[in-house]
N, C-alpha and C positions, 0 to 999 in steps of 0.2 A: 500608842507611841507618839510623842509630841516633837514636831520639827519646826523650829522658828516660831514657836507658840501655837502652832495649828495641829490639830489632831488628825492623824493619817487615817484615812477611811477608804472604802471600796469606791471605785470610780461610779459616776452616775450614769444612768441609762443614755442621757444626751451625750455624755463623753464617749461611751462605747459605740454609738451610732455614728457620731462624727468620725471616730477613728476607723471603724470598719469601712465607712464609705471612702475615706482618705486612701486607705490601702487598695481599695478596688480601683480608684482613680490612678494610683501608682502604677498598677499592673497595666493600665491602658496608656501609660506614658503621659498622663495629664498632671504633670507635677505642680503647675501654678495652682490649680483647682485643689489638689490635695494639700498644698501647704496652706491655703486659706483654712481649710477644715481643722488641719493640725494645730494651727496657731490658735484657732477657736477653742479647741480641746485643751490646749495649755492654759488659756485664760480661764476655762471653767475649773480646771484641776491643776493649779501650779504647783501643789505640794507633792504630786505624783512624779516619781522619777520616769515613769513610762511615758509622761507627756513629753518630756525633753529627749528622751531616748527615741521616740518616733520622729520627732522633728530632726534630730542628729542623723537618723537613717535617710530621711528625705533629702537633706542637704548633701549627704554622701552620694545618693544617687545622681544628684544635680552637679556634683563636683564643685560645690560651694564650700570650700574647706574652712573658710574663716567662720562661716555660720554653723558648719558642722562641729567645729571645735567649741564654739560658744555654747551651743545646746548640749553637746556632750558634757561639758564641765558642769552645767546646772543638772544634768542627770545624776552624774556620779556624786554631787554634793548631796543629793537626797536619798542615796542607796542605804539600805539597812543591813548590808553585809560587807564585810571588809575585803574579800578577794573573790576573784572568779567571775565576776559580773561581765556580761558582754558589753555592757555601757563603756567599760574601760577599753575594751578592744576597739570600738568605734572611735574613741578619743585617740587611741595610738595611731589608727590609720590617718585621722585628719591631722594630727601633729606630724607624722611622717611626711605627709603631702606638703605640709607648710614648712618642713625642715625646722621644726620647733623641737629640737632634740631633748632638752630637759623634760618637756611634757611627755614626749614619747617614752623616754626611760621610765618616767614616773608611771605612765599608763601600763606598760608591760609589767613592771614590778607589782602594781596594784592588782593586775589580773592574776599574778601568781607565777610569772616566768622569772627565771634568774637572768639578770643583766650584768655581765661583767664589768668590771671598772675600766676596761680597756677603752680608750678614746676619751676618757674623762667625762665628768657630768655634764658638760656642755656640748660634747661631740656626739656624732652618730652611735647609736648601739652597735657595738662590735663584739666579735667573739662568742656570739650566742650558739654557734655551731648547730644550727637548725637542719643542716644537710641538704639533700636534693629534694626537688618537687617538680611537679609539671604545672604549667600555667596555660590557660586557655585565652589565646590572643583573640581580640575582636569577638567576645563572647555573643554579642547581638547580631553579628554579621555572619560572614563565612568563616566560622571559628576554626582555629588551628591549635592544636595542643603542642607544646614543645617543652623540652626540658630545660631546667636551670638550677641555679644555686641560690638558696635562700639567704639573704643578708640580714634579715631581721624578720619578725612576724608579718610585716606588711609589704616587703619588697623581695623581688626575684631578679636575679641577673640571668638573662637568656643565654644559654650555652648551645642550643640547637641553632641551625641556620633556618630562620622561618621562610616560608614561601613568599614570593613578593606580593601576593594578593593580601597578606596580612599588614603591609606597610611597616613592618618591623624588621629589626636587624639584629645579627649576632652581637653580643656584648651589651645590649640595651638593658636598662633597668626599669621594670614595670611595677607600678603600685597594683596590689591585689587584694581581693576581698578576704575576709577571715574565714568563711565557711567553704569548705571544699565542695566541689560538684564533680564527684567521680574519684576513681582510684586507678593507679596503674601498678600492676602486680608483676614482680620479676620472677624468673624461673627459680632463683635461689631462695625465694620466700618472702623477702621485705615488700610492703606495698607502699606507694607514695601518693599523697593527695594531689588533686588536680584542682588548683584555684583558678578564679576567674579574674582576668586582668580588669582594673578599673580605669587606668590611664597610664600613659608614658610618664616615667618619673625622670629618667635621664637617657638622652639619645646617645647613639653610638656613631662616631665618625667613620666607621669602616663600612664601606659599600658591600653590597651582595652581588655576586656574578654567577651566572649559569653558563656551564660549559658542556659540550659533548665529549666524552672520553672514550678511548678504545683501550680497555683494560683486559688483557688476555686472562687474567686470573683475579680472584678475590684478593691475593696478596698484592697484586699491582694496584689495585684500588686502595687497600689499606696503607700502602706505601705513600700515596698522596695524602691521605688523612694525617698520617704521622708527619709527613714533611711541613704541612701547614701549621700543625700544632707546635712543632718545634721552632717554627718562626714566630709563634705567639698569636697566630690566627686560626683559622678553622676551615675545613672541607668536609662536605656531607654528600654521600651518595643517595640523592633523592630517589633514584630509581628503586632502591630497596627500602628506604627509610619512611616512605609516605604511604598511608593507607587512608581509605575513605570510610568514615564511620558516620552513622546517623546521630542526631543529638541525643536520643535515648541511650544509644550504646556509649557514646562519648562521655556521658555523664554517669556511667555505671562503673562497676569494677571490672576492668579489662586487663588482659595480658599485656605486658609492656614490650618495648623493643629488645628485651633480653631473653635469651633462652636458646635451646638447641632444637634441631630437627626442623622438618618442613612446616611452614606456617599453614595451619588449617583452621584458622579462626572462622566460625560461621557468621560472626558479626561484621567481617570485613566486607564493604559493599563496593570495593574497587573492582574494576575489570582487569584482566591480565593485561599488563603493559600499559595500563591507563590508571595509575594511583590517583587517589583524591586528596584534597588539601586538609584534612581534619585530624590528622594524627601522625605519628612517627614510629617506625619500627625498622628493625634490620632483619632481612631475610635469613632464615636458618641455613646452616651448612648443607642441608639436604636438598636445597633448592638448585634448579638447573641454572648454570652461571650464563649470562648473556653479556658478551664483552662490551657492547655499547651502552654507556651509562651516562645518565643526566646528572650532573653533579653541581651542587651549589658550593661556592667558595666565598668566604668572608675575608677580604684582604684588601689592603690599599692599592690604587690604580697602579702605583710605580712598583709593585711587588708582584702582582698576581701573574703576569706573563713569564716572569723570570722563575717563579715558583713551578709553573707548569712545564716550562722548558727543562728545568733541573730535574723534574720528574721523569720526563721523557728520556733525557741524557743518561739517567741511571740504568735504564733497560729499553734501548731504542726498539728492539724487535718485538717487545710485547706492549708497547705503550704509545698512545697518540693522543692529540687533543685538537679541537676545532671549535669554531662558532662560539667563541667568548663573547659574552654580552652582560653589560651591567643592568641589573633589574630592580635594584632598590637602593 
């Protein structure tokens, strides 16, 4: 097969050695050294789409989106198949990071995804109806898996209330990678992928608060969550929604925060009363109810106290709050 007058051939031994060494360096976080080797490999074999795909990957790891887009476009120009190539997915991520919407739409379509016309050819891809997914915030640090709504193949809107250690807020949009690391399985049967966050794409102006509740029953707790949702914000009972998982468990196929009965997950590394910051779940109805709850609230400063006071006023004999603090 000839491309631009050149015969496509197998990469040389020197190309393979440089590429293998580069990915070893990437694994060690030595991106500058890896970049020099991958640039040399591209100079040796400029007619290989893999040369530019590898450079696009490196620039994605470095969050250098202009370079990732440029290398990705060179890679797709050399492809020998029409659809489904991961090269197009990387182009889509870079284009989304840069808000280059015409290129993002083109990339998802070239990959084989249907992109409705909603939003227009120059607007954000909209109406793709990709459903829910989980995203691992700060995957290289104290990772936390939260739930969200997929806006398109590269962005998730966070719908859980992240713990303050993540530095993320409810309602933020994060850019995420294309390959899932783990699944969350619901009691009803469906499973949801867990994607790794790449970076914050759009911040949220809504602060995160932590408050101690006295809720006599689960129904009292649920009433606060409904009240917050009705106001357009969120409340989450962290006392029951957080569990600690090791990295291996977090990146595997795990039960989600849906289901019935007592939670007997052997992979939960939390201690009773001391949940950890790596995942979210809701305790089953068979669990012993403890009235004191640590709750996260996502709401503006001018609303949060009124929200809590209104919750107490609806049932003052069974509800109380104290120690409200803004944490993120």
